[in-house]
N, C-alpha and C positions, 0 to 999 in steps of 0.2 A: 504494500500500500504506500509506503514512504517514497519509493522510487517513482510513483506516478502522481505524487502530490502536486507537482508543478502543472502537469496536464489537467488534473482535477480543478486546480485554481483557474486555469484558462477557460475550461468548459463552464465552470460555475459563474465566472464573470460574464461570459457571453450570454448564458441563459438569464442571468439576473438583469443585465442591462438591456437585453433585447426582448424581455418579457412583454412590455407594453406594446412595442411595435408589432410583435407577432400576434398579439391579441387583436390589435386594430386591423391588421391584414386579414386575419381569419374572419372577423366580423364583416368587413367590407366584402370579402369574397362570398361569404355565406349569404349576405343580403342580395348581392348581384345575381348569384346563381339561383336563389329562391325566386326572385322576381322573374327571371327568364323561364323558370319551370312553370310558374303559375299563370303567366300571360299566354293566352291562346294564340296560335298562329294558323297559317293556311298552307297546305302542301301544294305540290305542283298540279294536282287535279282539282284544286279549289275546295278541298275538304278540310274541316277543322283538324288542327294538329297541335300537340303540346310537346315541347322539348323535354327530353329526359335529363336527369341529373348529370350523366356522363357528358352528353353533348354540351350542356350548359357550362360545366366545369372546363371542358376543352375550349369553348369559345371565350370564356372570361380569362383563361390563362394566357392565350396569345393576344387577346385584346389589351389586357391590363399591362402586359410587359412590352407593348408596342412592337411585338415581333411581326405582326401582320394583321389583316382584317378581312373577314369574309362572312357573309350571312349564310350559315349552314343549319341544317341540310337544305333548307328552302329559304327563299327571300323573305325578309321580315316585313311585318305590317307596320303601320305608323306607331302603334302603341309599343311594340317591341323595340323599334328604333328609338323612341323617346326614352324608354328604360335603359337602352344601351348607352345613350348620352349621359344619363344620370350615373350609370356604372362607371363610365370612363372617368368622370370627374372624381368619383369616390375612390377608385383604385389609384388614380394618379396622386391624390392627396395622401392616401395610405402608403404608397411606395416612397413618396418624398419624405414623409415622416420616418419611415424605416431606414432609408438611405442616410438621412441626417443622423439618426442614432448610431448607425454603423460607423460613419466617419467620426462621430464623437467617441465611440468605443475605441477605435484604432488609436486616437490621440490621447486616450486616458492613460495617465502615468501608471496606475495600478495594473492595467491590462498590458502595457508595454513591459513592465517589470515581470509580470507572470509569464509572458511569452519568452522573455530573455532567460528566466529561470528554467523554463521547460526546455529550451534549446541547450542551455548549459548542462542540465542534468542528463539529457540525452547524450551529449558529447562525452561526458564523464563516464556514463554507463557503458558506452561502446568502446572505451579504451582497452586495448589488449596488450599493452606494454607496461612495465613497472613505471610508476610515476610518484612524484612528491607533491604534496599540497603546500604551496607557498602562501603564507598569510601576511599580507602587507606588500604593496607594489610601489614603495617609495624608491629612493635612490638605491638602497641596498637590494631590495627585492627585484627591481628591474635589472640591475647589474648581474645578479645571480641567475635570473631566468635567461637572460641573453647568453651568459656563459654556459649554462646547462644545455641550451638548444644547440650551441655550436658543437657540443659533445654528444649530440643526438640523445639527450636525456629528456624525458617527458615531464611536464609540470602542469599543475592546475593552480590558478591564482585566485585569491579572495582578498578584496580590499573594500573598505567602507566608503572610500572616496570615489564617486562616479567619474571624476576627471582622470583618475589614474587608470580605471578600467577602460575608458575611452582611449587613453594613450596606448594601452596594451593592444587594443583592437587595431589601432592605426600602424603599429610597428610591423615591419616586414621581417618576421623572425625565421621564416623558412619552415617551421613546424607549427602545427595547430596547438595553441595554448589556450584552453578554455578559461574565461575569466568571469567572475561573479561579483557584483557590487552588493555586499552584505556585511554584517557584523560577524567577524570570524570568532568572536567569543561565544557565540550561540552554538550549542550542540547541533541544532537542526542545520545550520549553515555548513558545519564541518561534514555532516552526513551527506548533504547535497553535493559537497565538493569531492566526495568519494572516500571518506574516512573508513567506511566499512567495505570498500571495494576490495576484491581479492588481489588486485594488482597495486594497491596503494602500499608503498614501502616506507613512507615517512612523512612527517609534518614539520615544516620549518616556520617558526613564529618570528616574524620580523617587523611587527607593528611598532609604532612610536611609543606605545604604552607598555610598561612592565606588567601592569595589572592585567591587560588583555593577553599578553604573551603567557602569563602565568595561568590564566583561565584556559587558554588553548592547550597548554601542556597537560593540565589536570584532566580536561575533557578527553584528550587523546589517550592518555594512560588508562583511564577508566573504561572507555568504550572499545579501544583496540590496543590492549597492552603489548602485543607482539611487535608493533612497528616502532621505528626510530623517531625520537622527538628531539629536535634541536631548537634552542631558543636564544634570542638576543635579550640581554639584560644590561641595564646601565647603573644598577645599584647593587650593593652587596647583600642587602636584605632580600631583594628579589632573587638573586642567585642562590642564596641559602634555602629559600622557600622552594624554588624549582628543583634543587638538588635533593630535597628531603623526600620526594616521592619518585625518584628514579629517572629524572630527565636525562637523556643520553649525553647531551652536550649543551653547555651554556657558554655563550661567547659574550664577553664584556669588552667592547672595543677600546675603552679607556685603559683598562688593565693590560689588554693585549699589546697596545702600542707602547705603553710605558715599559712593559717587560722587554720589548724588542729594542727600545732605546737603550735600556740598561745592558741588554745583550750585546749591542753594537759597541758599547763602552768597554766591556771586559773581554769580548770574544768576537771581533769583527768578522772573522772567517765563518763562524757558525751563523751569524746574522746574514752574511752574504749567501751561504748555502741555502738558508731558508728562503731568501728573496728569489733566488734562481729557480728553486723547485716549485714555488707557488705562483710564479709569474705567468703571463700569457705566452703559451708556446710559440716559438719562432719570432718573438719580438726581440728587440735589442737587449742585451744584458744590461741591467742597471749598474750604475757606477757605485762601487762600494763606499759607504759612508764611514768616516773615521772621527767620531765625536771626541773632542779632547777632554782630558781630566782637568779640573779646576773649579772655579765658582761659576754657577749657572744662575741666570735670572729667570724666574718663572712668573709670567703674567697671567693671573686668574687662578683662584684656588677653589674651583668647583670640583665636580667629580673627576674631571680629567686632570686638573692640577694636583689634586690629592694623590691620584694614582702615580703620576710622574714623580712627585716628591718622594713617595714611599719607595719607589724603585731606585731613584738616585741615591737616597739615603743608604740603601743596602749596598750600593757600590762605593760608599764613602765619599760621595760627591757633595760638596756644600752647595746649598741653594738659598737664594734670596727671593722672597715672595712679594709680588705686587698685587694688591687686591683692592677693588673699589668698595667692597662691602665686607670689611673684616669681621664685624659682629655676626653677620648672617652665615659666613663660611667657617667661622671658628678659628681665625688666625689673628685675632686682635693684638696679641702680645708679641708676635714675631713677623710682622709684615709691614711693607711700605704702603701707605694708603694712596691709591690712585688707579688710573686705568692702564697706564703704561704707554699710552699714545703720546704723552708729553715728554719732551726731552728732560724737563726738570725732574719728573718722577723717576725716569730711567737713571739719571745721574745720581739721584739719592739712593738708588739700589746698587750703585757701583758698577754700572754697565761698562765704564771705561776699563775696568780691571777684570771683567768677566770673560770667560772663554766661550760661553754659549747662552742662547736665549730661547725660551719656549713661549710662544704667543698662544695661550690656550683658552681664550674666552669663547663664548658662544656666538660671537658676532664676527663674521668674516672681514668686514671693513676695518674693524678695530684691530684684528690680528695682523692684517697687511700693514696698517699704519704703524703698529708696534715694531714690526721687523724692519720697516723702511727707516723709521726714526732711529732705531738702535744701530742699524748699519751705518748711518751717518756719524754716530758718536763713536762707533768701534767697528771699522770695516773688517776686522779679522774674526768676527763672531761666527760661531757655528749656529745657524738659524733653523729653528723648528717652528712650524706654525700649524695650528688646527684649522682644517677646512670643513665647514659645516654643510655647505651646499655644493652638489656636483656641478651646478650651473656656473660656478666660479672657477672651473678648471683652468681656463685660459689665463685668468689673472694670476692665479697661484703659480702656474708654470712660468709666467713672465717674471715673477719675483725672484727666480733663481734661488730657491730655498734649498737647504741641504736635505731636509726631511719634511714631508707633509703628512699630517695625521688626518686621514679621511675615513670617517667611520664606515661608510658604505663599502669602500674598497677593502678595508681590513676584514670586515665580517664576510664579504663575498668570497675573498680569497681563502679564508679559513674554511668556509662552508663548502666551497668547490673541492678543496683537497679532501675534505671529509666525505663528501657524497660520491665523488668520482673514483677515488682511490683511497679507501680506508686505511690501507697499509702506509700511505704517505703520512697520515696523521700520527701513526705510531712511530714512524721513522723520525719525524720532526721532534717528537717528545724525547726520544732516546738520545739524539745527538746533543741535547742540552747538557748531558753528563760528560761530554768529551771536551778535551782541551782545545784551545784556539789553534795550536800547532797542528793537531790532528785534523781540524776542520780545514785549515789552509791546504793541507796535503790533499784532502778529498776535493776541494775546489779546483785544484790544479788538474787532478785526474778527470774531473767532470768537464772542464773546459777543453781538455785534449780531445774529447770525443764529440763535443757539441759546438765547438768554435765560438763565435761571437753571438750566438742566438740562445734564447731561453729554451731549455730542453723540454720535450714532452715527457710525461710520466705515465707509466702503465703498470699493471700487475696482472698476474694470472695464478690460478690455483691448479695444482697438479691433481686434476680429477678428470672424469670422463667428459665433462662439458668443455673445459678450457684447453685441455691437453690430452686428447684421446690417444694420439700416437705415443706420447711419452708414458702414459699409463700402461699401454700395451707392452712397451719395451720393458718397463720395470716388472710387470706381471710375468713376463717371460724370463726373468732372471738376468736381464742385461743391466750393466752398470752405466748410468748416464751422468756425466760430469757437467757442472754448471758452465764451464768454458765451451763445451760442445754445443750447448743450446744457443750460445752467442755467435756461432759461426754462420756465415752467409750460405743459405741453402742453394744459391746459384754457383758460388765459388767458395768452397769450404776453406781454402787457404786464407781467405779474407775474413776478418772479424767484423761483426756488425758494430756500427757506431753507437754503442750504448754501454751503460755501466750498471751492474747490479748494486742496488742500494741496500736492500734488506731481504733476508731469508728468514721466514718464520716456520718452524717445524710444527708438526701436528701436536706436539706436547707444549706448544706456545713458547719454546725456546727461540730466541731471536739472534741473528748474526748481522752486524752492520758491515756493509761492503764485503760480502763473502768472496773468497778467492775462487779462481777458475777450477781449482782441484777439488772443490767441495762436491760431493755426490748428491744428486737430487733424489728425494724420497717421495713416496706416495703421501699425499696430504699436505705437502709443502706449499707455502705461499711465497711468491717472489715479486719484488718491486724493482722496476728498471727505470732508468732515465736515459734519454738519447734523442736523436733526430726522429721526427714523427713517423717517417716511413719505415723505420727499423722495426716497429711493432708488427707491421703486416708481414715482413719477411720472417720474423721470429715465429709468428703464428703458423707459417707454412711448415716449419720443422716440428712444431708442437702438435699439429693436427694431421700431418701426412706421414705415414710410416716410412715410405721410401725416402722422403726428404730427410727424416731423422736418421735413417741408416746411412744416408750419404754424408751428412755432416759428421757422423761418428767415425765411419770407416773409409769413406771415399768411394764405396761401391754404389753403383747405380742399378736399381732393380726395375724390371718391367712392371707396369701398373696393372694391366688387365689380367683377368684369370686365364684367358687364352694363352697369352705370352708366358705367364708363369708355368702353365702346363707344358707348353712346347719346350721351354728351356729347363724344365724340372726345378723351377724356383719355388721356394716356399717362404711364407711370411715367418 
């Protein structure tokens, strides 16, 4: 019943709004038909004759709709013609009234919404591929959906703002992405979006409200506990609440950026490795940042400012706070009062002796003003600014900043890594425990196989779905080395331009950057990085038995059963 709710709403609205016009038309037709039946006529022999109900209905039908006109089955007398004139005016008025109501119904916002919901639910119901429900289509949601579509991943969008849904419909994404303008916090909305659909694999809550994201997470976990739930949260209280009932992943953009800034301070190589592996494949490699140690000036002590200060404190970096509302933010006793846009305030904070500045207010114009004023006072500053709106991309790029904190990009990149290659998320968490020297070595290895472009990242599971040829070889007792899987199935002497990042065994034991001599086992999960076309060549060896045998031994075997029989070949 629930899956037909939208259709029932459409039918209900039609019947309710068209009830009066239908009654008018029925009464008009009944009066016209009854008059023709009761008025006596004359047949072609001059004998009295009365029209039957069928002939009367037939005549009124084509007369009222102006399809044509003819006196049937015999010519009318004057009384019949007079009644026909009356019937013409009655039916014309009835139809004008009905057509007016139909036009009014089509323009009715409730009817339009019902039709849109019916079309949306039908599109979701007919989806046959795994998909995610993305709640919120702002800067973060739109960036995530576009990135998912580029990777042939399916998504369903829910947003309460009609302008954002209209924007989704106008975008040329390449794949159909159903969108619904509704409140994602309502369980009924999530059901219409496919929460209980057998192909729904996860829900991503990216609205601007932590309370709404929390409600989405709770509803999803209660109604469909088996799927993945990922939420955006901007306060620690919301994070703790979401984590208390098993939310799979919670992303706080402020904490994430602050942590990476601190990472760039103590381990630039690890930070660079992270940036390379989460960037847009085949784009130019980003320039590595080298934030200096010393005193930093932090403008704005809100949620972002607090996160940055906490992480810089852990690195032993001294910070000076500039805040316009010290009482409201809790830094009354240890900050310089002001916006930071004025040279006087920056000088009072010691900008001339500082090594870096973070413009972290919630106003893009103020942040740009802060860094421009600071650069005039101290041209050697390492400049970091918070960008709140994606529309200001060009302006922030023109400012030539060392680092830009953009919430939507941070969340989208983390989510994309998590949704497309879950092993990458595990890898990025594990490399945090390694030294900067180790990370620099891996960066060199990675750049050797990918050149000056951001690598693509892919993974596969040693099972019947991802690697049937490899499974068959292992089941037959053959030993397959990781280095053999990386050989080119066209010319085995050449190695594919890729690098193994992580091998996770069936028992959850993990190996970072495993060596070529490591033997592959059933149930292994492998993560690779390299040029994007290397993945397809590797799949050839994983899925074709002859290709796998060729990269292992150099022997080429016939493919068909006929040739194998003729040459006595056996798999």
